[in-house]
Structure formats: C-alpha cells, structure tokens
SEZALUM-450974 format. One line per field, with one value per atom (N, C-alpha, C): residue in one letter; atom name; x, z, y. Coordinates in Angstrom, 1 decimal, decimal comma. Example, Ala and Ser with C-alpha at 12.3 -4.5 7.8 and 13.67 -1.06 7.14 Angstrom:
BEGIN
type	c(a|a|a|s|s|s);
atom	c(N|CA|C|N|CA|C);
c1	c(13,2|12,3|13,2|12,8|13,7|12,9);
c3	c(7,8|7,8|7,8|7,1|7,1|7,9);
c2	c(-5,7|-4,5|-3,3|-2,2|-1,1|0,0);
REM end
This chain:
BEGIN
type	c(x|x|x|x|x|x|x|x|x|x|x|x|x|x|x|x|x|x|x|x|x|x|x|x|x|x|x|x|x|x|x|x|x|x|x|x|x|x|x|x|x|x|x|x|x|x|x|x|x|x|x|x|x|x|x|x|x|x|x|x|x|x|x|x|x|x|x|x|x|x|x|x|x|x|x|x|x|x|x|x|x|x|x|x|x|x|x|x|x|x|x|x|x|x|x|x|x|x|x|x|x|x|x|x|x|x|x|x|x|x|x|x|x|x|x|x|x|x|x|x|x|x|x|x|x|x|x|x|x|x|x|x|x|x|x|x|x|x|x|x|x|x|x|x|x|x|x|x|x|x|x|x|x|x|x|x|x|x|x|x|x|x|x|x|x|x|x|x|x|x|x|x|x|x|x|x|x|x|x|x|x|x|x|x|x|x|x|x|x|x|x|x|x|x|x|x|x|x|x|x|x|x|x|x|x|x|x|x|x|x|x|x|x|x|x|x|x|x|x|x|x|x|x|x|x|x|x|x|x|x|x|x|x|x|x|x|x|x|x|x|x|x|x|x|x|x|x|x|x|x|x|x|x|x|x|x|x|x|x|x|x|x|x|x|x|x|x|x|x|x|x|x|x|x|x|x|x|x|x|x|x|x|x|x|x|x|x|x|x|x|x|x|x|x|x|x|x|x|x|x|x|x|x|x|x|x|x|x|x|x|x|x|x|x|x|x|x|x|x|x|x|x|x|x|x|x|x|x|x|x|x|x|x|x|x|x|x|x|x|x|x|x|x|x|x|x|x|x|x|x|x|x|x|x|x|x|x|x|x|x|x|x|x|x|x|x|x|x|x|x|x|x|x|x|x|x|x|x|x|x|x|x|x|x|x|x|x|x|x|x|x|x|x|x|x|x|x|x|x|x|x|x|x|x|x|x|x|x|x|x|x|x|x|x|x|x|x|x|x|x|x|x|x|x|x|x|x|x|x|x|x|x|x|x|x|x|x|x|x|x|x|x|x|x|x|x|x|x|x|x|x|x|x|x|x|x|x|x|x|x|x|x|x|x|x|x|x|x|x|x|x|x|x|x|x|x|x|x|x|x|x|x|x|x|x|x|x|x|x|x|x|x|x|x|x|x|x|x|x|x|x|x|x|x|x|x|x|x|x|x|x|x|x|x|x|x|x|x|x|x|x|x|x|x|x|x|x|x|x|x|x|x|x|x|x|x|x|x|x|x|x|x|x|x|x|x|x|x|x|x|x|x|x|x|x|x|x|x|x|x|x|x|x|x|x|x|x|x|x|x|x|x|x|x|x|x|x|x|x|x|x|x|x|x|x|x|x|x|x|x|x|x|x|x|x|x|x|x|x|x|x|x|x|x|x|x|x|x|x|x|x|x|x|x|x|x|x|x|x|x|x|x|x|x|x|x|x|x|x|x|x|x|x|x|x|x|x|x|x|x|x|x|x|x|x|x|x|x|x|x|x|x|x|x|x|x|x|x|x|x|x|x|x|x|x|x|x|x|x|x|x|x|x|x|x|x|x|x|x|x|x|x|x|x|x|x|x|x|x|x|x|x|x|x|x|x|x|x|x|x|x|x|x|x|x|x|x|x|x|x|x|x|x|x|x|x|x|x|x|x|x|x|x|x|x|x|x|x|x|x|x|x);
atom	c(N|CA|C|N|CA|C|N|CA|C|N|CA|C|N|CA|C|N|CA|C|N|CA|C|N|CA|C|N|CA|C|N|CA|C|N|CA|C|N|CA|C|N|CA|C|N|CA|C|N|CA|C|N|CA|C|N|CA|C|N|CA|C|N|CA|C|N|CA|C|N|CA|C|N|CA|C|N|CA|C|N|CA|C|N|CA|C|N|CA|C|N|CA|C|N|CA|C|N|CA|C|N|CA|C|N|CA|C|N|CA|C|N|CA|C|N|CA|C|N|CA|C|N|CA|C|N|CA|C|N|CA|C|N|CA|C|N|CA|C|N|CA|C|N|CA|C|N|CA|C|N|CA|C|N|CA|C|N|CA|C|N|CA|C|N|CA|C|N|CA|C|N|CA|C|N|CA|C|N|CA|C|N|CA|C|N|CA|C|N|CA|C|N|CA|C|N|CA|C|N|CA|C|N|CA|C|N|CA|C|N|CA|C|N|CA|C|N|CA|C|N|CA|C|N|CA|C|N|CA|C|N|CA|C|N|CA|C|N|CA|C|N|CA|C|N|CA|C|N|CA|C|N|CA|C|N|CA|C|N|CA|C|N|CA|C|N|CA|C|N|CA|C|N|CA|C|N|CA|C|N|CA|C|N|CA|C|N|CA|C|N|CA|C|N|CA|C|N|CA|C|N|CA|C|N|CA|C|N|CA|C|N|CA|C|N|CA|C|N|CA|C|N|CA|C|N|CA|C|N|CA|C|N|CA|C|N|CA|C|N|CA|C|N|CA|C|N|CA|C|N|CA|C|N|CA|C|N|CA|C|N|CA|C|N|CA|C|N|CA|C|N|CA|C|N|CA|C|N|CA|C|N|CA|C|N|CA|C|N|CA|C|N|CA|C|N|CA|C|N|CA|C|N|CA|C|N|CA|C|N|CA|C|N|CA|C|N|CA|C|N|CA|C|N|CA|C|N|CA|C|N|CA|C|N|CA|C|N|CA|C|N|CA|C|N|CA|C|N|CA|C|N|CA|C|N|CA|C|N|CA|C|N|CA|C|N|CA|C|N|CA|C|N|CA|C|N|CA|C|N|CA|C|N|CA|C|N|CA|C|N|CA|C|N|CA|C|N|CA|C|N|CA|C|N|CA|C|N|CA|C|N|CA|C|N|CA|C|N|CA|C|N|CA|C|N|CA|C|N|CA|C|N|CA|C|N|CA|C|N|CA|C|N|CA|C|N|CA|C|N|CA|C|N|CA|C|N|CA|C|N|CA|C|N|CA|C|N|CA|C|N|CA|C|N|CA|C|N|CA|C|N|CA|C|N|CA|C|N|CA|C|N|CA|C|N|CA|C|N|CA|C|N|CA|C|N|CA|C|N|CA|C|N|CA|C|N|CA|C|N|CA|C|N|CA|C|N|CA|C|N|CA|C|N|CA|C|N|CA|C|N|CA|C|N|CA|C|N|CA|C|N|CA|C|N|CA|C|N|CA|C|N|CA|C|N|CA|C|N|CA|C|N|CA|C|N|CA|C|N|CA|C|N|CA|C|N|CA|C|N|CA|C|N|CA|C|N|CA|C|N|CA|C|N|CA|C|N|CA|C|N|CA|C|N|CA|C|N|CA|C|N|CA|C|N|CA|C|N|CA|C|N|CA|C|N|CA|C|N|CA|C|N|CA|C|N|CA|C|N|CA|C|N|CA|C|N|CA|C|N|CA|C|N|CA|C|N|CA|C|N|CA|C|N|CA|C|N|CA|C|N|CA|C|N|CA|C|N|CA|C|N|CA|C|N|CA|C|N|CA|C|N|CA|C|N|CA|C|N|CA|C|N|CA|C|N|CA|C|N|CA|C|N|CA|C|N|CA|C|N|CA|C|N|CA|C|N|CA|C|N|CA|C|N|CA|C|N|CA|C|N|CA|C);
c1	c(85,0|84,5|83,0|82,5|81,0|80,2|78,9|78,0|78,0|78,0|78,1|79,5|79,9|81,1|80,8|81,8|81,6|80,8|81,2|80,5|79,0|78,8|77,4|76,6|77,2|76,5|76,2|77,2|77,0|75,9|75,9|74,9|73,5|73,4|72,1|71,6|72,4|71,9|71,5|72,2|71,9|70,6|70,3|69,1|67,9|68,1|66,9|65,9|64,6|63,5|62,3|61,8|60,6|59,9|58,8|58,1|56,7|56,2|54,9|54,1|53,7|53,1|51,8|51,1|49,8|49,9|51,2|51,3|51,1|50,2|49,8|49,7|50,5|50,5|50,8|50,4|50,5|51,4|52,3|53,1|53,0|52,5|52,3|53,5|53,8|55,0|54,8|55,8|55,8|56,9|57,6|58,7|60,1|60,1|61,4|61,7|60,8|60,9|61,4|62,3|62,8|61,8|60,9|59,9|58,6|57,6|56,2|55,3|54,4|53,6|52,6|51,8|51,1|51,9|52,4|53,3|52,5|52,7|52,0|52,9|53,3|54,2|55,6|56,1|57,4|58,1|59,2|59,9|61,4|61,9|63,3|64,3|64,3|65,3|64,7|64,3|63,7|62,2|61,7|60,3|59,7|58,7|58,0|57,4|57,5|57,0|55,5|54,7|53,3|53,0|54,1|53,9|54,6|54,0|54,6|54,8|54,1|54,3|55,0|55,6|56,3|57,7|58,2|59,5|60,3|61,6|62,4|62,7|63,4|63,6|64,5|65,5|66,4|65,6|64,7|63,9|63,0|62,4|61,5|62,2|63,4|64,2|64,3|64,7|64,8|63,5|62,4|61,1|60,8|61,0|60,8|61,6|62,9|63,8|63,5|63,1|62,8|61,5|60,5|59,3|59,4|60,1|60,3|61,1|62,2|63,1|62,3|61,5|60,7|59,7|59,0|58,0|58,6|59,7|60,4|60,9|61,4|61,9|60,7|59,6|58,4|57,9|58,0|57,6|58,5|59,8|60,8|60,6|60,2|60,1|58,7|57,8|56,4|55,7|56,0|55,3|54,6|54,3|53,6|52,2|51,9|50,6|49,9|48,7|48,0|48,6|49,3|50,0|51,1|51,9|52,9|52,4|51,3|50,7|50,2|49,5|49,1|50,3|51,4|52,5|53,1|53,2|53,8|52,9|51,6|50,6|50,7|50,8|50,8|52,1|53,2|54,5|54,5|53,9|53,8|53,0|51,9|51,0|51,7|52,6|53,3|54,3|55,0|56,0|55,2|54,1|53,4|52,9|52,4|51,9|53,0|54,1|55,3|55,7|55,8|56,2|55,3|54,0|53,0|52,6|53,3|52,8|53,0|53,9|54,1|53,1|52,2|51,3|49,9|49,7|48,4|47,6|46,4|45,5|45,7|46,7|46,9|47,3|48,0|48,5|47,4|46,3|45,3|44,7|44,6|44,0|44,9|46,2|47,1|47,1|47,1|47,1|45,8|44,7|43,4|43,4|44,0|44,1|44,9|46,0|46,9|46,1|45,5|44,7|43,6|42,9|41,8|42,3|43,5|44,1|44,9|45,0|45,8|45,0|45,7|45,1|46,0|45,6|46,4|47,8|48,1|49,4|50,3|49,8|50,5|51,7|51,4|52,5|53,7|53,4|54,4|55,2|54,4|55,1|56,1|55,6|56,5|57,7|57,5|58,7|59,6|59,1|60,0|60,8|60,1|60,8|61,9|61,6|62,6|63,8|63,5|64,6|65,4|64,8|65,6|66,1|65,7|66,0|65,6|64,4|63,9|62,9|63,2|62,3|61,0|61,1|59,9|58,9|59,3|58,4|57,7|58,1|57,4|56,3|56,1|55,0|53,7|53,2|52,0|50,8|49,6|48,4|48,4|48,9|48,9|50,1|51,1|52,4|53,2|53,6|54,4|55,8|56,6|58,1|58,6|58,3|58,8|58,6|57,3|57,0|57,6|57,7|58,4|59,9|60,5|61,9|62,0|60,9|60,9|61,0|60,4|60,6|62,1|62,7|64,1|65,0|64,6|65,3|65,3|64,1|63,9|64,4|64,3|64,8|66,3|66,9|68,3|68,9|68,9|69,4|70,8|71,7|73,1|73,3|72,4|72,6|71,6|70,5|69,5|68,9|68,3|67,6|66,4|65,6|64,4|64,7|64,0|64,1|62,9|63,1|62,1|62,2|61,0|61,0|61,7|61,8|62,6|64,1|64,6|66,0|66,3|65,4|65,6|65,5|64,5|64,2|65,3|65,8|66,8|68,2|68,5|69,9|70,2|69,6|70,1|69,7|68,5|68,1|68,9|68,9|69,6|71,1|71,7|73,1|73,4|72,4|72,6|73,0|72,8|73,1|72,1|70,8|69,7|69,1|68,5|67,7|66,4|65,6|64,3|63,2|62,2|61,0|60,1|60,0|59,2|58,2|57,1|56,1|56,6|55,8|56,2|56,3|55,5|55,6|56,7|57,5|58,6|58,3|57,0|56,6|57,3|57,9|58,6|57,5|57,5|56,5|56,8|55,7|55,8|56,1|57,2|57,5|58,6|58,6|59,7|61,1|61,2|62,5|63,0|62,1|62,5|62,9|62,2|62,5|63,9|64,3|65,6|66,7|66,3|67,3|67,5|66,6|66,9|68,1|68,4|69,6|70,8|70,5|71,6|72,1|71,3|71,7|71,6|70,5|70,3|71,1|70,9|71,6|73,1|73,7|75,2|75,7|74,9|75,3|75,3|74,2|74,1|75,3|75,5|76,6|78,0|78,2|79,5|79,7|78,6|78,7|79,0|78,3|78,5|79,9|80,4|81,8|82,8|82,7|83,6|83,7|82,5|82,5|83,1|82,8|83,3|84,8|85,2|86,7|87,5|86,8|87,5|87,3|86,5|86,3|85,3|84,4|83,4|82,2|81,8|80,7|79,7|78,5|77,6|76,9|76,3|75,6|74,2|73,8|72,5|72,0|70,7|70,1|69,8|70,3|70,1|68,7|68,4|67,1|66,7|67,7|67,4|67,4|67,6|67,5|68,9|70,0|71,3|71,9|72,6|73,3|74,6|75,0|76,2|76,7|78,0|78,5|78,4|77,7|77,4|78,2|78,6|79,1|77,9|78,2|77,1|76,7|75,4|74,8|74,3|73,9|73,3|72,0|71,2|70,0|70,3|71,4|71,8|72,1|72,6|72,9|71,6|70,6|69,3|68,7|68,8|68,2|68,8|70,1|70,8|70,3|70,2|69,8|68,3|67,5|66,1|65,8);
c3	c(108,8|109,4|109,7|110,8|111,0|110,1|110,1|109,3|109,7|111,0|111,5|112,2|112,5|113,2|114,7|115,5|116,9|117,6|117,3|117,9|117,5|116,3|115,8|116,5|116,7|117,4|118,8|119,5|120,9|121,0|120,2|120,2|119,9|118,9|118,5|119,5|120,1|121,1|122,4|122,8|124,0|123,7|122,5|122,1|121,9|121,9|121,7|122,7|122,2|123,1|122,5|123,1|122,7|123,9|124,2|125,5|125,1|126,1|126,0|127,3|127,5|128,8|129,1|128,1|128,3|128,5|128,4|128,5|130,0|130,2|131,6|131,6|132,5|132,6|134,1|134,4|135,8|135,8|136,7|136,8|138,3|138,5|139,8|140,3|141,5|142,1|142,1|141,7|141,7|142,7|143,3|144,2|143,6|142,3|141,6|140,8|140,9|140,1|140,9|140,2|140,9|141,0|140,0|140,0|139,8|140,6|140,4|141,0|140,1|140,4|139,3|139,4|138,3|137,8|136,6|136,0|135,0|135,0|134,1|133,6|132,3|131,7|131,5|130,3|130,0|129,4|130,0|129,5|129,2|128,3|127,8|128,9|129,7|130,8|132,1|132,2|133,5|133,5|134,7|134,9|135,4|134,8|135,3|136,7|137,5|138,9|139,0|138,0|138,1|137,5|137,3|137,0|138,1|139,2|140,3|140,1|139,1|138,7|137,4|136,9|135,7|135,8|134,6|134,6|133,4|133,4|132,2|131,4|130,2|129,3|129,9|130,7|131,3|132,3|133,0|134,0|133,2|132,1|131,3|130,7|130,3|129,8|130,9|132,1|133,2|133,5|133,5|133,7|132,6|131,4|130,2|130,4|130,7|130,8|131,9|133,1|134,3|134,1|133,5|133,3|132,4|131,3|130,3|131,0|131,7|132,3|133,4|134,1|135,2|134,7|133,6|133,1|132,4|131,7|131,1|132,1|133,2|134,2|134,8|135,0|135,5|134,6|133,3|132,3|132,3|132,4|132,5|133,8|134,9|136,1|136,3|135,3|135,4|136,6|136,8|137,9|137,3|136,1|135,4|136,0|136,4|137,0|136,2|136,5|135,8|136,0|137,1|137,3|136,3|136,1|135,1|133,7|133,4|132,1|132,0|133,0|133,0|132,9|133,6|133,5|132,1|131,4|130,1|129,1|129,3|128,5|128,7|129,9|130,2|129,7|129,9|129,4|127,9|127,2|125,8|125,3|126,0|125,7|125,8|126,9|127,1|125,9|125,5|124,4|123,1|122,8|121,6|121,7|122,9|123,1|122,9|123,6|123,5|122,0|121,3|119,9|119,0|119,3|118,5|119,0|120,1|120,8|119,8|118,9|118,1|116,9|116,8|115,7|116,1|116,8|117,1|117,9|117,5|118,3|117,9|117,2|116,8|117,8|118,9|119,9|120,6|121,1|121,7|120,7|119,5|118,4|118,2|118,1|117,9|119,1|120,3|121,5|121,6|121,3|121,3|120,3|119,1|118,1|118,6|119,2|119,8|120,8|121,7|122,8|122,3|121,2|120,7|120,0|119,6|118,9|119,9|121,1|122,1|122,4|122,3|122,6|123,5|123,7|124,6|124,2|122,9|122,4|122,4|122,7|122,5|123,5|124,8|125,8|125,4|124,9|124,5|123,3|122,3|121,2|121,6|122,5|123,0|123,7|124,5|125,3|124,3|123,3|122,3|121,6|121,3|120,6|121,5|122,8|123,8|123,9|123,9|124,1|122,8|121,6|120,4|119,9|120,5|120,0|118,6|118,3|116,9|116,7|116,1|115,9|115,2|114,2|113,5|114,3|115,4|116,3|117,2|117,3|118,1|117,3|116,1|115,2|115,6|116,8|117,3|117,1|116,9|116,9|116,3|115,0|114,4|114,6|115,4|115,6|114,3|113,7|112,4|112,7|111,7|111,9|112,7|112,4|113,3|114,8|115,1|116,5|117,1|116,3|116,7|117,0|116,3|116,6|117,9|118,3|119,6|120,7|120,6|121,6|121,7|120,6|120,5|121,2|120,9|121,5|123,0|123,6|125,0|125,8|125,1|125,8|125,6|124,5|124,2|123,7|124,5|124,0|123,6|124,2|123,8|122,4|121,9|120,6|119,5|119,8|118,8|119,0|117,9|117,9|117,1|117,1|116,3|114,9|114,0|112,5|112,2|112,3|112,2|110,8|110,3|108,9|108,8|109,9|109,9|109,7|110,4|110,3|108,9|108,5|107,2|106,1|106,1|105,1|105,0|106,1|106,2|106,0|106,4|106,5|105,7|106,1|105,6|104,2|103,7|102,4|101,4|101,6|100,7|100,5|101,6|101,5|101,2|100,8|100,4|101,5|102,7|103,8|103,9|103,7|103,6|102,2|101,8|100,6|100,9|101,7|102,1|101,1|101,2|100,5|101,2|100,8|101,5|100,6|101,2|100,4|100,0|99,1|98,6|99,8|100,9|102,0|103,0|102,7|103,5|104,5|104,6|105,5|105,2|106,2|106,0|105,8|104,7|104,5|105,4|105,8|106,8|106,0|105,4|104,6|105,3|105,0|105,6|105,1|103,9|103,4|104,2|104,5|105,3|106,7|107,2|108,6|108,5|107,5|107,3|107,3|106,5|106,4|107,6|108,6|109,9|110,5|110,3|110,8|109,9|108,6|107,6|107,2|107,3|106,8|107,9|108,6|109,5|110,8|111,5|112,7|112,6|111,6|111,4|111,3|110,6|110,5|111,9|112,6|114,0|114,8|114,8|115,6|115,2|114,0|113,5|114,0|113,9|114,3|115,8|116,6|118,1|118,4|117,7|118,0|117,7|116,6|116,2|117,3|117,7|118,7|120,0|120,4|121,7|121,6|120,5|120,3|120,5|120,1|120,2|121,6|122,4|123,8|123,9|122,9|122,8|123,8|124,6|125,5|125,4|125,9|125,9|127,3|127,6|128,9|128,8|129,7|129,8|131,2|131,4|132,8|133,0|134,2|134,5|135,1|135,4|135,9|137,2|137,9|139,2|139,1|137,8|137,6|137,7|137,8|137,9|136,5|136,3|135,0|135,1|134,0|133,9|132,5|132,3|130,9|130,5|129,3|128,8|127,5|127,3|126,0|125,1|123,8|122,9|122,7|123,1|122,8|121,4|120,9|119,5|119,5|120,5|120,5|120,5|121,0|121,1|119,7|118,8|117,5|116,8|116,9|116,3|116,9|118,2|118,8|118,3|118,1|117,6|116,2|115,4|114,0|113,8|114,8|114,8|114,6);
c2	c(115,9|117,1|117,0|117,6|117,5|118,4|118,1|118,9|120,4|120,6|122,0|122,1|123,3|123,5|123,2|122,8|122,6|123,7|124,9|126,1|126,1|125,8|125,8|124,7|123,6|122,5|122,8|123,4|123,8|124,8|125,9|126,9|126,3|125,5|125,0|124,0|123,2|122,3|123,0|124,0|124,8|125,6|126,0|126,7|125,9|124,5|123,6|123,9|124,1|124,3|123,7|122,6|121,9|121,5|122,1|121,9|121,2|120,5|119,8|120,1|121,3|121,7|121,0|120,5|119,8|118,3|117,8|116,4|115,9|115,1|114,7|113,2|112,6|111,1|110,7|109,5|109,0|107,7|107,6|106,4|105,9|104,7|104,2|103,4|103,6|102,9|101,4|100,7|99,2|98,7|99,6|99,3|99,3|99,6|99,6|100,9|101,8|103,0|104,2|105,0|106,2|107,3|107,4|108,4|107,8|108,2|107,8|108,9|109,3|110,4|110,7|111,7|112,3|113,5|113,3|114,3|115,2|116,5|117,3|118,4|118,3|119,2|118,7|118,6|118,2|119,4|119,8|121,0|120,7|121,5|121,2|121,2|122,3|122,4|122,8|124,1|124,6|124,4|124,1|123,9|125,1|125,7|126,9|126,6|127,7|127,5|127,1|127,5|127,1|125,8|125,0|123,5|122,7|122,6|121,8|120,4|119,8|118,4|118,2|119,3|119,3|118,6|118,2|117,5|118,0|117,9|118,3|117,0|117,2|116,1|115,0|115,5|114,5|113,6|114,2|113,4|112,5|113,0|112,2|111,0|111,2|110,0|109,0|109,4|108,4|107,6|108,4|107,8|106,7|107,1|106,2|104,9|105,1|104,0|103,1|103,7|102,9|102,1|102,7|102,0|100,8|101,0|99,9|98,8|99,2|98,2|97,4|98,1|97,5|96,5|97,0|96,1|94,9|95,1|94,0|93,0|93,4|92,5|91,7|92,4|91,8|90,7|91,0|89,9|88,7|89,0|87,9|87,1|87,7|87,0|86,5|86,7|86,2|86,8|88,1|88,9|90,1|90,1|91,2|91,4|92,6|93,0|94,0|94,3|95,3|96,7|96,9|98,2|98,4|97,3|97,4|97,7|97,1|97,3|98,7|99,3|100,6|101,6|101,3|102,2|102,2|101,1|101,1|101,8|101,6|102,3|103,8|104,2|105,7|106,3|105,6|106,3|106,3|105,3|105,3|106,4|106,6|107,8|109,1|109,2|110,5|110,7|109,6|109,8|110,2|109,6|110,0|111,4|111,8|113,2|114,2|113,9|114,8|115,0|113,9|114,0|114,9|114,8|115,5|116,8|117,3|118,5|119,8|119,7|120,9|121,0|120,0|119,9|120,2|121,3|121,8|120,8|120,5|119,6|118,2|117,8|116,4|115,5|116,0|115,2|114,3|114,9|114,1|113,1|113,5|112,6|111,4|111,6|110,5|109,6|110,2|109,4|108,5|109,1|108,4|107,2|107,5|106,5|105,3|105,6|104,5|103,7|104,4|103,7|102,9|103,3|102,6|101,3|101,3|100,1|99,2|99,7|98,9|97,6|96,5|95,2|94,3|93,1|92,2|92,0|92,2|91,9|93,1|94,3|95,5|95,6|95,2|95,2|94,4|93,1|92,2|92,8|93,4|94,0|95,1|95,9|97,0|96,5|95,5|94,9|94,2|93,6|92,9|94,0|95,1|96,2|96,8|96,9|97,4|96,4|95,2|94,1|94,1|94,2|94,1|95,4|96,5|97,9|98,0|97,6|97,7|98,7|99,8|100,9|100,5|99,7|99,3|98,6|97,9|97,2|98,2|99,4|100,4|101,0|100,6|101,1|100,4|100,8|100,1|101,0|100,5|101,2|102,6|102,7|104,0|104,8|104,3|105,0|104,8|105,9|105,8|106,1|106,0|106,1|107,2|108,5|109,6|109,4|109,0|108,8|107,5|106,5|105,3|105,6|106,5|106,9|107,7|108,3|109,0|108,0|106,8|105,8|105,4|105,3|105,0|106,1|107,3|108,4|108,5|108,2|108,3|107,1|105,9|104,7|104,5|105,0|104,8|106,1|107,1|108,4|108,5|107,6|107,6|107,1|106,3|105,6|105,9|106,6|106,8|108,2|108,7|110,0|109,9|111,0|111,0|111,4|110,6|110,9|111,8|113,1|114,1|114,7|115,1|115,7|117,0|117,7|119,0|118,8|117,8|117,5|116,9|116,0|115,3|116,3|117,2|118,1|119,2|119,6|120,7|120,3|119,1|118,6|117,4|116,3|115,0|114,7|115,0|114,8|115,7|117,1|117,9|117,6|117,1|116,8|115,4|114,6|113,2|112,3|112,7|111,8|110,7|111,1|110,1|110,2|109,0|109,0|108,3|109,0|108,5|108,8|108,0|108,3|109,2|110,5|111,5|112,1|112,6|113,3|114,7|115,3|116,6|117,7|117,4|118,4|118,0|117,0|116,6|115,5|115,1|114,0|112,7|112,0|110,8|109,7|109,0|108,0|106,8|106,1|105,0|103,7|103,6|102,4|101,6|100,3|99,5|99,9|100,4|100,8|102,0|103,0|104,1|103,6|102,6|102,1|101,5|100,8|100,3|101,4|102,4|103,5|104,3|104,2|104,8|104,2|102,9|102,2|102,3|102,3|102,3|103,6|104,7|106,0|107,0|107,1|108,3|108,1|107,0|106,8|106,8|106,1|106,2|107,6|108,5|109,9|110,6|110,4|111,0|110,5|109,2|108,7|109,2|109,4|109,9|111,3|112,1|113,5|113,6|112,7|112,7|112,3|111,3|110,7|111,8|112,5|113,5|114,6|115,1|116,1|115,7|114,5|113,9|113,7|113,2|113,0|114,3|115,4|116,7|117,3|116,6|117,2|118,3|118,4|119,4|119,1|120,0|119,8|121,0|120,8|121,9|121,9|123,0|123,2|122,6|121,8|121,3|121,2|120,9|120,8|119,3|118,8|117,4|117,2|116,0|115,6|116,3|116,8|117,5|119,0|119,5|120,9|121,6|120,8|121,4|121,6|122,7|122,9|122,1|121,4|120,7|120,7|120,3|120,2|118,8|118,6|117,3|117,0|115,8|115,4|115,2|115,0|114,9|113,4|113,1|111,8|111,9|110,7|110,7|111,6|111,5|112,3|113,8|114,2|115,6|116,2|115,3|115,8|116,1|115,2|115,4|116,7|116,9|118,0|119,3|119,3|120,5|120,8|119,8|120,0|120,3|120,0|120,3|121,8);
REM end
C-alpha cells in the first residue's frame, strides 16, 4: 500500500504550488532548441498575465532537458561554442535559483556562489553528470545534495525527484523509509553516504509509490507546457511534489 491513499496523493499533487517569480534567465537559440528567449518567472501551473515571459514547470522541464541535450550533443560532435556554454550556465543558474526561492534572499547568494566557483571544468562536470545520471556529480560550486537533486528532477522527472528536507522530515525519516544523516533542524547533511542513500533508499521509495498509483490507473490534473489542463500519470517527481 502507498504512504498516502490515492485520493490524498491526487489532492496533494494538484494542490502543489511552488513559484519562483523572480527567476530570470536567458537561453540563446543554437538551432536545436524548442524554446529560446529571456524567461522571467517560473510558475507551477498558470502564468500570471503580468509575466509575459513567464513559464510553468512543465515548460521549464523541457527547457532544462533541451539545453543539456543540445550541449551534450555539441560536446560529442566537437561543435561546442560559447553560446552552448552560456546556455548551460544560465539553465543551471535557473535551477539553483528556483530551488532556493522559498528561502528568502538566499537564492541570489547561492547563485552567485555557484557562478564564482564556475571554472573551465564545470561544463564537463555537468555534462558527465547528465550522461551518467549521477546526482553527486551535480554538486558543483557550492551546490549541495538537495539542490543537486533538483537537477535530477528537472532533467529526468520520470525517474527522479528532489530530496527535500520537508519531505524527509515529515515522511521518510519518521517512517524509517530513509535513514539519512540530518542536522537537528532537519537539514540534509552534504555527505557521500547521504548521496548514496538518495539512490538506495529515497528514490526506490518514490518509484514504488508512482508505480503503485499508475498500476491502479490513478491520474491527476496538471497543466502542460502550453497551458492546457490534462490528466497525468504519476512520475517519480510527482510523488515528491505531493509529499512536499
């Protein structure tokens, strides 16, 4: 049986609301991207009319995936340009900013910290992490485990979710699903052991919940990248979003 009832999962996922209205990033067209523009504002579902360059989460997923795929192919083909490097830097900045948006003024600080530590090896490190689907390799320039898992969530939403202290503290730790090393305030310590347990404890739990719900034919209403309401099956990231 799942941790929540199917009805609770549906209600919780449909009620998920996490916006980042101040997130501003630019993606330049390389000839292979579906979306290229200056984007301002990331919203869960509907985009307010006074954010003409805003996007929702489903569109943000597509942009993240397209940029990483495009830059990875350019690296493989030995056609990597400065535009590719700027794009992967900008989308990485957006992921970090989005993840930290709920923590007051920490989002710009965390972004600046990452950019200050960005060097000639960072792009290769990110592309290797993307190729290998290795969360720990996304821990670049001050990016710690929770934010590194946000990279996994946006690049591979069907298979991975964010390991957030709220989900861990409210659900997985009290119920013995995870046995992470956490601080007294619930913060997930940035240890290699915790990084391993993302794969061995946390993600298997999310996947089993998603599989159970999908096997039962349970769906929820969501908004696609074009703003249309549709019935969605549960991806792994959707379980984490419901439990958030």
